[in-house]
N, C-alpha and C positions, 0 to 999 in steps of 0.2 A: 928929511920932509918933501925935496923937492916931488920928490917919486909920486910920494900919494898925494899931493897938489892935481899931478897932470894923471891918474886913473879915472879911468869913465866911471859911472858907476852901473851897475847892474842892469837897469834898466833902462841902458843906452845901447845895451847889444844889438850889433847890427847884420847877426846873422841872418833873421829873417830875411830882411833887406838884400844882404847879398847874392840868398838863395836863390829867393824871385828874382831878383834881377838877375843874373845869370841864366833862370830861363826865360825870362823877359828877351835879353839879345837874341840866345839862341832859335825861341819861335818868331823876333822880329828878322832875323834873315831869313829862315827857309820858311814862311808867311809873306817875306818880297819876292822871293825865287818865283814862288806859285802863283805872286800876280807878276810875274814876269809872264810867266809861261803864258798866264789869259789874255793877255795886253793888256792892265789894266791901265799902263801910263795911258794909250791913247785915247782911255776915255777921260780926262784930267786934259788932252792935248798936248800930255808931254812928249818931249824927244828920246829916244832910249839914251842917247848921252846925257842929258839931261837928266833923267831920272837913276839913271846910274850913279849919277856924282850926288842927287840928293838922296841917295841909299847909303852912299858910303861918306856921306858928312852923318846922317843919322845915327848910324850905328857906332859908325865912332864918337861921336857926342854919347850915346850912351852908355859903352866903353868908361868912359873920360868922367862921367855922375858915377857908376858905379865906384870908379876905382878911386873916387873921392870922398864917398860914402863909405868905403873900407876905410878909407884915415878916419875917420868920421869927424867929417867937415860937414861946418851943417847947411853952409851954402849949396855943397852938390848932392846933399839928403834930399833938401825940399826942391834943386830941380828935381829928383828923378823921380817924386814923390807927384811933380807936377807935370811929369812926362808920361806917367805911368797913369793919370786919371783922365790924362787928354787921349791918350792911346786906348785904352781902356771904354771908353766913352765913344770915339771915333769908328771904332773897329766895330764895335756893337751895331749903330746908327748905318753905320756904310754894307757890313753883309749880313745881320738880323735878316730884314728883309727878304734879299737874296735865298738867301737858305733856306726862310719860309717856305720859298717860293715852290708849287710843283714841281717834281720833277726832280734828276742830279744837279748837282751844284758843283762848277768848273770837275774837279778829280775827282768828285764825288767822296766820302769819308776821309783822304788824307787831306785837302783842299777845309772840310767841316773839321776835320781833328787842328789841322794850323788854324784857323780863325780862332778853334775858341781858345787855343794855349794860348795865342796872341795875349787874347780880351783877356782871361781868367790869373797870367804870368801880369800883364800891366798894372791890374787891380789891386791884385795881391801887393806889387813892388810898394803901388801908392799907399795901400794902407801901413808895409811893415815902413817905409820909408817916412812916414809920416809922424809913427810913431819916434821914430827913431829922432827923426828931427826935434817932434814937440820934446823929448829927453835930454838931448843935448842942451835944448834950449833955455831949459827950467836948473840945469846943471849952473848954468851960469851967473 
C-alpha cells in the first residue's frame, strides 16, 4: 500500500523537463564559450576569472536543479522553471537587437544557432518544468 501512495501521477511526468533541461545545459555551456570568444565579459566590466567562476556556478546550479527535477522535487522543478524563463527573456533582450542588425553577428550562423538554441531550450524548460511543478503541487 505504501508503494501506491508514493507513486507519482501520470501528469507529473518529468520527461519533457529533463530533455529540454539537458538541452538547456548544453546550449548554456556552448553559448558561454561563444560569449568568451567575443569578449562579452568585458561588455559588463567583468574580469575573466570572475566570469569563469560565475559560469561554473551557473552551469553547476542548473545541473543541480535538473537533478532535483529528475527526482520530482517541487522546489527544484520550480527553480528550473524560473531560471528557464529568466534566461529566455534575458537572451532575447540581449541578443535579438544584435542579431537583427545589419551584417554578420559574431561567428555568423553558429553564434546565431547557439543563441537561438539557448533561448528555445530555456523557454521549453520553463514551460515543461512549470507544468511538472504544477502537477506535483496538485498531488499534495
